[in-house]
DRENMILO-861039 format. One record per residue (C-alpha): residue number from 1; x, y, z. Coordinates in Angstrom, 3 decimals. Layout:
BEGIN
NUM, X, Y, Z
...
REM end
This chain:
BEGIN
1, -138.675, -235.206, 128.798
2, -141.153, -233.602, 131.202
3, -138.634, -232.963, 133.665
4, -136.319, -231.317, 130.941
5, -139.334, -228.954, 129.976
6, -139.889, -228.128, 133.784
7, -136.104, -227.110, 134.219
8, -136.144, -225.228, 130.916
9, -139.082, -223.142, 131.894
10, -137.799, -222.438, 135.447
11, -134.401, -221.251, 133.869
12, -136.358, -219.237, 131.156
13, -137.922, -217.304, 133.946
14, -134.570, -216.690, 135.596
15, -133.088, -215.447, 132.425
16, -136.025, -212.965, 132.159
17, -135.627, -211.940, 135.710
18, -131.976, -211.157, 135.326
19, -132.439, -209.191, 132.045
20, -135.478, -207.090, 133.435
21, -133.833, -206.429, 136.795
22, -130.513, -205.446, 135.289
23, -132.023, -203.022, 132.771
24, -134.377, -201.339, 135.327
25, -131.232, -200.975, 137.766
26, -129.130, -199.437, 134.879
27, -131.970, -196.747, 134.559
28, -132.028, -195.849, 138.173
29, -129.581, -192.988, 139.177
30, -126.536, -194.157, 141.245
31, -127.675, -192.075, 144.281
32, -130.907, -194.356, 144.674
33, -129.298, -197.763, 144.828
34, -126.019, -199.404, 145.914
35, -123.131, -199.643, 143.566
36, -123.545, -202.592, 141.288
37, -121.400, -204.416, 138.744
38, -123.664, -206.401, 136.269
39, -121.100, -208.595, 134.091
40, -121.881, -208.167, 130.270
41, -121.381, -211.856, 130.031
42, -124.321, -212.394, 132.348
43, -126.695, -210.330, 130.159
44, -125.314, -212.235, 126.903
45, -125.727, -215.675, 128.335
46, -129.192, -214.861, 129.625
47, -130.183, -213.477, 126.077
48, -128.622, -216.436, 124.302
49, -130.348, -218.991, 126.546
50, -133.730, -217.493, 126.131
51, -134.559, -219.083, 122.724
52, -132.819, -222.316, 123.760
53, -134.991, -222.624, 126.980
54, -138.187, -221.446, 125.058
55, -137.516, -224.205, 122.365
56, -137.658, -227.186, 124.792
57, -141.649, -227.076, 124.902
58, -141.558, -226.910, 121.059
59, -139.057, -229.912, 120.909
60, -141.388, -231.811, 123.380
61, -144.484, -231.687, 120.982
62, -142.231, -232.141, 117.869
63, -140.964, -235.390, 119.441
64, -144.675, -236.450, 120.318
65, -145.811, -236.343, 116.752
66, -142.447, -237.210, 115.140
67, -143.106, -241.038, 115.087
68, -145.986, -240.568, 112.606
69, -144.514, -237.821, 110.386
70, -140.771, -237.670, 110.911
71, -138.883, -235.309, 113.030
72, -138.023, -232.573, 110.409
73, -141.522, -232.572, 109.093
74, -142.977, -232.549, 112.460
75, -140.813, -229.585, 113.461
76, -141.743, -227.737, 110.275
77, -145.397, -228.115, 111.195
78, -144.861, -227.275, 114.707
79, -142.947, -223.953, 113.876
80, -145.328, -222.840, 111.144
81, -148.936, -223.998, 112.390
82, -148.817, -224.342, 116.212
83, -149.254, -221.448, 118.302
84, -146.219, -222.403, 120.504
85, -143.917, -222.870, 117.417
86, -145.117, -219.393, 115.934
87, -144.519, -217.830, 119.199
88, -140.936, -219.151, 119.315
89, -140.128, -217.887, 115.956
90, -140.601, -214.414, 117.359
91, -138.678, -215.314, 120.504
92, -135.901, -216.349, 118.328
93, -136.046, -213.100, 116.311
94, -136.433, -210.945, 119.347
95, -133.599, -212.770, 121.156
96, -131.310, -212.433, 118.182
97, -131.905, -208.442, 118.345
98, -131.288, -208.247, 122.107
99, -127.962, -210.300, 121.696
100, -126.759, -207.900, 119.195
101, -127.755, -204.767, 121.462
102, -125.979, -206.234, 124.442
103, -122.951, -207.122, 122.270
104, -122.601, -203.882, 120.613
105, -123.793, -201.531, 123.470
106, -121.169, -198.940, 124.554
107, -120.694, -197.744, 128.181
108, -121.517, -194.166, 127.151
109, -125.046, -195.188, 125.872
110, -126.199, -196.851, 129.102
111, -129.517, -195.202, 129.106
112, -130.529, -195.927, 125.635
113, -129.208, -199.483, 125.938
114, -131.241, -200.030, 128.994
115, -134.382, -198.740, 127.668
116, -134.166, -200.685, 124.335
117, -133.045, -203.776, 126.333
118, -136.013, -203.627, 128.737
119, -138.577, -203.100, 125.778
120, -137.114, -206.131, 123.865
121, -137.142, -208.239, 127.056
122, -140.691, -207.402, 127.630
123, -141.602, -208.161, 124.194
124, -140.049, -211.623, 124.561
125, -142.149, -212.158, 127.694
126, -145.103, -211.377, 125.565
127, -144.075, -214.078, 122.973
128, -143.945, -216.657, 125.983
129, -147.297, -215.483, 127.226
130, -148.647, -215.970, 123.681
131, -147.779, -219.681, 123.830
132, -149.250, -220.348, 127.467
133, -152.296, -222.336, 128.242
134, -154.244, -219.266, 129.317
135, -153.771, -217.784, 125.908
136, -154.904, -220.964, 124.063
137, -158.114, -221.001, 126.188
138, -158.942, -217.293, 126.133
139, -156.676, -215.500, 123.451
140, -157.189, -211.948, 124.654
141, -157.742, -212.325, 128.259
142, -155.328, -215.111, 128.707
143, -152.598, -213.424, 126.793
144, -152.862, -210.128, 128.849
145, -153.286, -211.872, 132.339
146, -150.122, -214.053, 131.671
147, -148.032, -211.217, 130.257
148, -148.940, -209.175, 133.277
149, -148.122, -211.971, 135.666
150, -144.830, -212.816, 134.095
151, -143.808, -209.180, 133.829
152, -144.626, -208.245, 137.253
153, -142.922, -211.108, 138.931
154, -139.772, -210.644, 136.478
155, -139.504, -207.124, 137.597
156, -139.696, -208.052, 141.262
157, -137.291, -211.157, 141.195
158, -135.087, -209.343, 138.759
159, -134.362, -206.418, 140.906
160, -133.905, -208.468, 143.925
161, -131.570, -211.039, 142.383
162, -129.433, -208.406, 140.950
163, -129.298, -206.152, 143.906
164, -128.775, -209.171, 146.026
165, -125.936, -210.812, 144.092
166, -124.403, -207.988, 142.094
167, -124.092, -205.191, 144.611
168, -120.702, -204.056, 145.623
169, -122.046, -202.471, 148.767
170, -124.997, -201.523, 150.571
171, -124.587, -197.666, 150.105
172, -127.878, -195.710, 149.552
173, -129.971, -198.621, 150.871
174, -132.608, -196.376, 152.458
175, -132.827, -194.365, 149.205
176, -133.155, -197.821, 147.316
177, -135.922, -199.120, 149.600
178, -137.764, -195.830, 149.365
179, -138.493, -196.511, 145.629
180, -138.258, -200.438, 145.576
181, -140.955, -200.845, 148.352
182, -143.616, -199.046, 145.981
183, -142.230, -201.070, 142.972
184, -142.746, -204.339, 145.156
185, -146.142, -203.398, 146.217
186, -147.070, -202.518, 142.679
187, -145.610, -205.943, 141.567
188, -147.517, -207.860, 144.177
189, -150.814, -205.973, 143.393
190, -150.356, -206.718, 139.593
191, -149.572, -210.427, 140.376
192, -152.541, -210.877, 142.447
193, -154.917, -209.400, 140.043
194, -153.400, -211.027, 136.931
195, -153.314, -214.408, 138.948
196, -156.924, -214.159, 139.852
197, -157.707, -213.544, 136.125
198, -155.658, -216.396, 135.162
199, -157.379, -218.775, 137.623
200, -160.763, -217.537, 136.217
201, -159.690, -218.505, 132.790
202, -158.071, -221.838, 133.660
203, -159.344, -223.152, 136.782
204, -163.020, -224.400, 137.246
205, -163.199, -224.227, 141.252
206, -160.172, -223.459, 142.924
207, -160.379, -225.607, 146.041
208, -161.619, -228.584, 143.890
209, -158.681, -228.246, 141.612
210, -156.445, -229.406, 144.621
211, -157.274, -232.812, 143.519
212, -155.226, -232.493, 140.364
213, -151.433, -231.633, 139.831
214, -152.128, -228.250, 138.481
215, -154.241, -227.301, 141.414
216, -151.555, -228.824, 143.778
217, -149.103, -226.415, 142.175
218, -151.319, -223.499, 142.605
219, -151.797, -224.256, 146.407
220, -148.074, -224.508, 146.864
221, -147.374, -221.296, 145.019
222, -149.889, -219.357, 147.105
223, -148.480, -220.746, 150.381
224, -145.131, -219.532, 149.536
225, -146.571, -216.139, 149.340
226, -146.835, -216.244, 153.033
227, -143.030, -216.251, 153.832
228, -142.555, -213.847, 150.703
229, -144.748, -211.197, 152.219
230, -143.121, -211.749, 155.567
231, -139.520, -211.053, 154.278
232, -140.948, -208.110, 152.083
233, -142.097, -206.635, 155.343
234, -138.790, -207.322, 156.875
235, -136.916, -205.544, 154.039
236, -139.478, -202.668, 154.079
237, -139.697, -201.962, 157.672
238, -137.276, -203.895, 159.912
239, -134.316, -203.242, 157.615
240, -135.002, -199.419, 157.621
241, -135.238, -199.397, 161.412
242, -131.990, -201.392, 161.715
243, -130.086, -199.160, 159.386
244, -131.420, -195.957, 161.098
245, -129.855, -197.369, 164.374
246, -126.737, -199.152, 162.952
247, -125.232, -197.809, 159.428
248, -123.027, -200.998, 159.554
249, -125.965, -203.327, 159.311
250, -125.784, -205.496, 156.153
251, -129.356, -205.790, 154.666
252, -128.131, -207.729, 151.637
253, -128.843, -211.329, 153.081
254, -132.571, -210.489, 153.422
255, -132.945, -209.304, 149.977
256, -131.273, -212.505, 148.964
257, -133.879, -214.655, 150.909
258, -136.773, -212.648, 149.448
259, -135.347, -213.210, 145.825
260, -134.760, -216.844, 146.574
261, -138.247, -217.325, 147.778
262, -139.717, -215.594, 144.641
263, -137.584, -217.707, 142.456
264, -139.000, -220.827, 144.212
265, -142.454, -219.571, 143.321
266, -141.274, -219.180, 139.678
267, -139.812, -222.734, 139.595
268, -143.450, -224.102, 141.084
269, -144.947, -222.200, 138.364
270, -142.778, -223.815, 135.758
271, -143.756, -227.312, 137.152
272, -147.552, -226.958, 137.327
273, -147.649, -224.908, 134.159
274, -146.789, -228.075, 132.165
275, -149.740, -229.924, 133.650
276, -153.291, -229.795, 131.924
277, -155.282, -227.071, 133.631
278, -158.315, -228.325, 135.523
279, -160.923, -227.072, 133.072
280, -164.273, -228.635, 132.388
281, -164.932, -232.263, 133.257
282, -161.366, -233.031, 134.449
283, -161.968, -235.377, 137.228
284, -160.877, -238.909, 136.014
285, -158.873, -241.457, 137.856
286, -155.731, -240.765, 135.736
287, -156.076, -237.135, 136.273
288, -155.827, -237.112, 140.229
289, -152.467, -235.807, 141.420
290, -150.400, -238.685, 142.964
291, -149.453, -236.056, 145.772
292, -153.007, -235.847, 146.531
293, -153.517, -239.545, 146.439
294, -151.019, -239.761, 149.250
295, -153.645, -238.289, 151.629
296, -156.808, -239.424, 150.001
297, -156.697, -242.893, 148.300
298, -160.412, -243.443, 148.124
299, -162.605, -243.276, 144.962
300, -162.641, -239.893, 143.321
301, -165.004, -239.300, 140.270
302, -166.197, -236.267, 138.389
303, -168.910, -235.606, 141.112
304, -166.321, -235.362, 143.861
305, -165.819, -232.144, 145.671
306, -163.463, -231.077, 148.577
307, -164.801, -230.288, 151.969
308, -162.876, -229.520, 155.321
309, -163.086, -231.393, 158.819
310, -160.876, -230.191, 161.519
311, -159.174, -233.186, 163.505
312, -156.257, -233.751, 165.912
313, -153.595, -233.708, 162.946
314, -154.929, -230.449, 161.846
315, -154.213, -229.006, 165.374
316, -150.797, -230.791, 165.337
317, -149.741, -229.148, 161.924
318, -151.205, -225.891, 162.859
319, -148.861, -225.633, 165.967
320, -145.957, -226.770, 164.032
321, -146.386, -224.198, 161.374
322, -146.479, -221.628, 164.303
323, -143.135, -223.086, 165.601
324, -141.475, -222.652, 162.307
325, -142.987, -219.137, 161.761
326, -141.413, -218.245, 165.183
327, -138.095, -219.755, 163.980
328, -138.239, -217.631, 160.772
329, -138.659, -214.444, 163.071
330, -135.869, -215.668, 165.303
331, -133.611, -216.279, 162.297
332, -134.116, -212.498, 161.325
333, -133.163, -211.240, 164.671
334, -130.165, -213.579, 165.131
335, -129.043, -212.861, 161.626
336, -128.919, -216.493, 160.743
337, -127.568, -217.556, 157.160
338, -129.891, -217.191, 154.297
339, -129.886, -221.098, 153.875
340, -131.296, -221.440, 157.552
341, -133.941, -218.728, 156.896
342, -135.009, -220.495, 153.560
343, -134.998, -223.723, 155.318
344, -137.364, -222.518, 157.854
345, -139.440, -220.829, 155.196
346, -139.960, -224.274, 153.348
347, -140.743, -226.065, 156.535
348, -143.306, -223.396, 157.301
349, -144.886, -223.866, 154.062
350, -144.622, -227.692, 154.321
351, -146.588, -227.531, 157.588
352, -149.398, -225.323, 156.307
353, -149.649, -227.613, 153.392
354, -149.958, -230.768, 155.393
355, -152.375, -229.049, 157.745
356, -154.632, -228.384, 154.693
357, -154.267, -231.742, 153.291
358, -155.040, -233.775, 156.641
359, -158.052, -231.326, 156.942
360, -159.439, -231.992, 153.404
361, -162.231, -234.560, 153.031
362, -163.760, -235.846, 149.833
363, -167.488, -235.342, 149.424
REM end
């Protein structure tokens, strides 16, 4: 069931991104973006699946208590008394209104449709943030931080995915970059600030949290920010330069790579968000991450902390990460496929991760 919950959360974030990105781009005048074709069925499917994917964690809790109370009684209790159930009730209500809006929208009312759709989608993101771990621990700060985090990344990912996969051409690309670069920077700043607030709420010691699965997920998520920033710079500066010299240059593949990396970060978020956050006295033998145990299988207790010691393996993985970074840069200049570029990015992150793990010592 845990795997199903993880998959559902990743797809939930994808649906939010598609909806947010579509509504924002529909509001942007055509002279400031490429021509796009957003299928109405894509928006409908995304809206329909929101309450379905959001229900999976509710079902998980229901099945956990069902052996004692029965399924329907357990479901009734979860939906009426648990925060995650009450939040889902509002998700279902908001999604129903959004589905009707998309189904009944007319092409002549594009602006009003996009504004109402965006407002409803952000409202639905708020219901998901309401049911998060952070909101349970700190109702006000946790809710605001989680909402800002999800909203900022949904805007960033959504615009990239819709532009990357629904564009009919790359007309007006420089005009598109002129405003999107500012939006991306704003989303990055909002993500960093809200992420820092979330860590303050949920993590008692960032580095020491690497010993548990939640902390491992945080580390991987943060490492993927390195290639993300690189591709953001490529799209912000290198693509502008290439287009100024060659109007036939196609920038869409690099937008797609940036979008895929962002969605990878979203997926990692879905994975570790289902783990218990490292709050309080969390270091027990059962709590230690199996992944962390691959590198450190000694005795770890509540008094254990993480230190660092540079060794030969550290140097080896450092140079390996430099090699993969060079291959990422080369893939840009050689116009390699997005699969190759993404593969090099994953290998680069893996090398950095392994470098950190072999440098870690338990004290």
